[in-house]
C-alpha positions as CSV (number, residue, x, y, z in Angstrom):
1,R,0.0,0.0,0.0
2,I,1.2,3.5,-0.8
3,S,0.5,4.6,2.8
4,E,3.1,2.1,4.0
5,I,5.9,3.5,1.8
6,P,8.1,6.4,3.2
7,S,6.7,9.8,2.3
8,W,9.3,10.9,-0.2
9,E,9.2,7.4,-1.9
10,S,5.4,7.5,-1.8
11,S,5.5,10.8,-3.7
12,I,7.7,9.2,-6.4
13,V,5.4,6.2,-6.6
14,R,2.3,8.4,-7.2
15,M,4.1,10.5,-9.8
16,A,5.5,7.5,-11.6
17,A,2.1,5.9,-11.6
18,S,0.5,9.1,-12.9
19,H,2.9,9.3,-15.8
20,L,2.2,5.7,-16.8
21,L,-1.5,6.3,-16.6
22,F,-1.4,9.5,-18.6
23,G,0.9,7.7,-21.1
24,L,3.4,10.6,-21.2
25,L,6.4,8.3,-21.1
26,I,8.2,10.3,-18.5
27,A,8.3,7.4,-16.1
28,G,6.9,4.9,-18.7
29,H,9.6,5.7,-21.3
30,A,12.3,5.3,-18.7
31,I,11.0,1.9,-17.6
32,A,10.8,0.8,-21.2
33,R,14.5,1.7,-21.4
34,A,15.2,-0.5,-18.3
35,S,17.1,2.3,-16.6
36,Y,14.6,3.8,-14.1
37,A,16.5,4.3,-10.8
38,L,13.9,4.0,-8.2
39,P,14.2,2.4,-4.7
40,A,13.4,-1.3,-4.7
41,R,10.0,-0.9,-2.9
42,T,8.9,1.7,-5.4
43,R,9.8,-0.5,-8.3
44,A,8.0,-3.4,-6.6
45,F,4.9,-1.2,-6.4
46,L,5.0,-0.2,-10.0
47,T,5.5,-3.9,-11.0
48,S,2.5,-4.9,-9.0
49,R,0.4,-2.4,-11.0
50,R,1.4,-3.8,-14.4
51,P,-0.7,-6.7,-15.8
52,N,1.2,-10.0,-15.3
53,G,4.1,-7.9,-14.0
54,R,4.8,-6.5,-17.5
55,C,5.0,-2.9,-18.5
56,G,2.4,-2.1,-21.1
57,M,4.2,1.0,-22.1
58,R,7.3,-1.1,-22.9
59,R,5.2,-3.2,-25.2
60,I,3.9,-0.1,-27.0
61,V,7.3,1.5,-27.4
62,R,8.9,-1.6,-28.7
63,R,6.0,-2.2,-31.1
64,Y,6.4,1.2,-32.7
65,A,10.1,1.4,-32.6
66,A,10.2,-1.7,-34.8
67,E,7.7,-0.5,-37.3
68,G,8.5,1.4,-40.5
69,T,8.2,5.2,-40.2
70,E,8.5,6.3,-43.8
71,T,4.8,6.2,-44.8
72,L,2.2,8.5,-43.2
73,P,-1.3,7.3,-42.7
74,S,-4.2,9.3,-44.0
75,A,-5.6,12.2,-41.9
76,T,-8.8,10.1,-41.6
77,D,-7.0,7.2,-40.1
78,A,-5.1,9.6,-37.7
79,K,-8.4,11.1,-36.6
80,K,-9.7,7.7,-35.6
81,A,-6.6,6.6,-33.8
82,G,-6.6,5.6,-30.2
83,F,-3.7,6.4,-27.9
84,E,-1.5,3.4,-28.8
85,D,-2.0,3.9,-32.6
86,A,-1.5,7.6,-32.1
87,I,2.0,6.9,-30.7
88,G,2.9,5.0,-33.9
89,I,1.5,7.7,-36.1
90,G,3.1,10.4,-34.0
91,K,6.5,8.7,-34.5
92,K,6.0,8.8,-38.2
93,V,5.0,12.5,-38.0
94,A,7.9,13.3,-35.8
95,L,10.3,11.7,-38.3
96,Q,8.7,13.5,-41.2
97,L,9.1,16.8,-39.3
98,Q,12.7,15.8,-38.6
99,N,13.6,15.0,-42.2
100,S,11.2,17.2,-44.4
101,D,8.3,19.5,-44.4
102,T,5.9,17.8,-46.7
103,P,2.3,19.1,-47.1
104,E,0.6,15.9,-46.0
105,V,2.2,16.1,-42.6
106,R,0.0,19.1,-41.7
107,G,-3.2,17.2,-42.3
108,V,-2.2,14.2,-40.2
109,L,-0.9,16.5,-37.5
110,D,-4.1,18.5,-37.4
111,A,-6.1,15.2,-37.1
112,L,-4.0,14.0,-34.2
113,L,-4.3,17.3,-32.3
114,E,-8.1,17.2,-32.6
115,S,-8.5,14.7,-29.8
116,E,-6.9,14.1,-26.4
117,E,-5.9,10.5,-27.4
118,G,-4.3,11.7,-30.6
119,A,-2.5,14.6,-29.1
120,R,-1.2,12.5,-26.2
121,G,0.2,9.9,-28.7
122,F,1.9,12.6,-30.8
123,F,3.5,14.3,-27.8
124,V,4.8,11.0,-26.5
125,S,6.6,10.4,-29.7
126,F,7.7,14.0,-30.4
127,L,8.8,15.0,-26.9
128,T,10.8,11.8,-26.2
129,S,12.4,11.3,-29.6
130,E,16.2,10.9,-29.6
131,E,17.2,11.6,-33.2
132,K,20.4,13.6,-33.6
133,D,19.9,17.4,-34.1
134,N,16.3,16.8,-33.0
135,V,13.6,18.9,-34.5
136,A,11.9,18.9,-31.1
137,D,14.6,21.1,-29.7
138,L,14.1,23.9,-32.3
139,N,12.8,27.2,-30.9
140,P,10.7,28.3,-32.6
141,P,9.2,25.0,-33.7
142,V,9.3,24.1,-37.4
143,E,6.6,26.2,-39.2
144,V,4.2,23.4,-39.9
145,L,4.1,22.4,-36.3
146,G,3.9,25.9,-35.0
147,N,1.0,26.7,-37.3
148,A,-0.8,23.5,-36.3
149,L,-0.5,24.3,-32.6
150,A,-1.6,27.9,-33.2
151,E,-4.9,26.6,-34.7
152,A,-5.4,23.5,-32.4
153,E,-8.1,23.5,-29.8
154,E,-6.5,24.9,-26.7
155,K,-8.7,22.8,-24.4
156,V,-7.1,19.7,-25.9
157,V,-3.4,20.6,-26.3
158,G,-3.2,23.2,-23.5
159,P,-3.6,20.8,-20.5
160,L,-1.4,18.2,-22.1
161,L,1.4,20.6,-22.8
162,V,1.2,22.0,-19.3
163,M,1.3,18.4,-17.9
164,N,4.2,17.6,-20.1
165,T,6.0,20.6,-18.6
166,V,4.9,20.2,-15.0
167,M,5.4,16.4,-14.6
168,P,9.0,16.1,-15.8
169,T,9.9,19.3,-13.9
170,A,8.7,17.6,-10.7
171,M,10.4,14.4,-11.7
172,V,13.8,16.2,-12.1
173,T,13.7,16.9,-8.4
174,A,12.6,13.4,-7.6
175,H,15.4,11.9,-9.7
176,K,18.0,14.1,-8.1
177,R,16.9,13.0,-4.7
178,S,17.5,9.4,-5.8
179,N,20.9,10.3,-7.4
180,S,19.6,9.4,-10.9
181,D,21.3,12.1,-13.0
182,S,20.6,10.4,-16.4
183,M,16.9,10.3,-15.6
184,A,16.9,13.9,-14.4
185,E,18.5,14.8,-17.7
186,M,15.8,13.0,-19.7
187,S,13.0,14.7,-17.7
188,T,14.7,18.1,-18.2
189,R,14.7,17.5,-21.9
190,V,11.0,16.6,-22.1
191,A,10.0,19.6,-20.0
192,R,12.1,21.9,-22.1
193,R,10.6,20.7,-25.3
194,A,7.1,20.9,-24.0
195,S,7.7,24.5,-22.8
196,I,8.9,25.5,-26.2
197,L,5.6,24.3,-27.7
198,L,3.7,26.1,-24.9
199,E,5.5,29.3,-25.7
200,H,4.3,29.2,-29.2
201,S,0.7,28.3,-28.3
202,P,-0.5,31.7,-27.0
203,R,-4.1,30.6,-26.8
204,T,-3.2,28.2,-24.0
205,R,-2.1,31.2,-21.8
206,P,-5.1,31.0,-19.4
207,I,-4.3,27.4,-18.7
208,V,-0.6,28.1,-18.1
209,E,-1.6,31.1,-15.8
210,A,-3.9,28.8,-13.8
211,A,-1.2,26.1,-13.3
212,F,1.4,28.8,-12.4
213,G,-1.0,30.3,-9.8
214,A,-1.6,26.9,-8.3
215,A,2.1,26.2,-8.0
216,Q,2.6,29.4,-6.1
217,R,0.1,28.4,-3.4
218,D,1.5,26.9,-0.2
219,G,-0.6,23.7,-0.7
220,A,-2.5,24.3,2.6
221,G,-6.2,23.5,2.6
222,K,-8.3,21.3,0.4
223,P,-8.9,22.7,-3.1
224,S,-12.4,23.0,-4.6
225,A,-13.7,20.1,-6.6
226,E,-14.9,22.6,-9.2
227,G,-13.1,24.2,-12.2
228,G,-11.4,23.0,-15.4
229,P,-7.9,23.4,-16.7
230,D,-8.1,27.2,-16.9
231,D,-8.9,27.3,-13.2
232,V,-6.4,27.4,-10.3
233,E,-8.4,24.8,-8.4
234,Y,-8.0,22.3,-11.1
235,W,-4.2,22.4,-10.8
236,L,-4.3,22.5,-7.0
237,R,-6.1,19.2,-7.2
238,F,-3.6,17.9,-9.7
239,Y,-0.6,18.8,-7.6
240,D,-2.2,17.4,-4.5
241,K,-3.2,14.2,-6.2
242,W,0.3,13.4,-7.3
243,G,2.0,14.6,-4.1
244,Y,4.1,17.4,-5.4
245,D,5.8,19.0,-2.4
246,D,6.9,22.6,-1.9
247,E,10.2,22.2,-3.6
248,M,8.6,20.6,-6.6
249,R,5.9,23.3,-6.8
250,K,8.6,26.0,-6.7
251,E,10.4,24.4,-9.6
252,I,7.1,24.1,-11.5
253,A,6.2,27.7,-10.9
254,A,9.6,28.8,-12.2
255,A,9.2,26.7,-15.4
256,L,5.7,28.0,-16.1
257,N,6.8,31.6,-15.3
258,N,9.5,31.2,-18.0
259,V,6.7,30.3,-20.4
260,L,4.5,33.3,-19.4
261,V,7.4,35.7,-19.8
262,K,7.7,34.6,-23.4
263,Y,4.0,35.4,-24.0
264,A,4.6,39.1,-23.1
């Protein structure tokens, strides 16, 4: 039980579990690479939460890493994709963005960003990709991606991009506490890439402001059950749910403030 695990370790468990559930591959991607440096009891907890002791995210990553990436599906197929299929399509899109700027990429990208499942899948592939001279590190983003984000529904991409900034930022602190420098570096990279996309998605500003405001609170008191992603209470619930402590919230606030400064 989580309550039986030491407090700092329990916090890492909740965060790692959350990352697996959201499919953001912050903790999940690390586990797939067999290099996640967590205490033994924490690893045991995560293993107990995987069907048959196996990591579903590892299966997904391996499946799509082995597939060809040269041919894009149609926008219609991308629009119908669930999360797992969207990871595979997202990998194809990410590589197309890396190697060229073909017109058909925009249609597939727009289709993925229309839904939460599609957007999650794309961000998993794009934010964690490891190609040399990675397109995900460009600031500003390549034109086709920047234009797609500018026109995407902010209620879909906004919360996901904020989470992809917030979660790895918190995990950097957790990894440093467990002396896992390589994992801290990976989380830093994901957070930096997500923040670049946020900086160039100005319509998401109310969501970023709400998450920033929540991170500045001291965490005392129980947040309201009301409010969506553009409400401070939503992010207070989010931070409380995953056990982000004062130090983590301070780092989150700093990361989001850097995004807000770029909006000005």
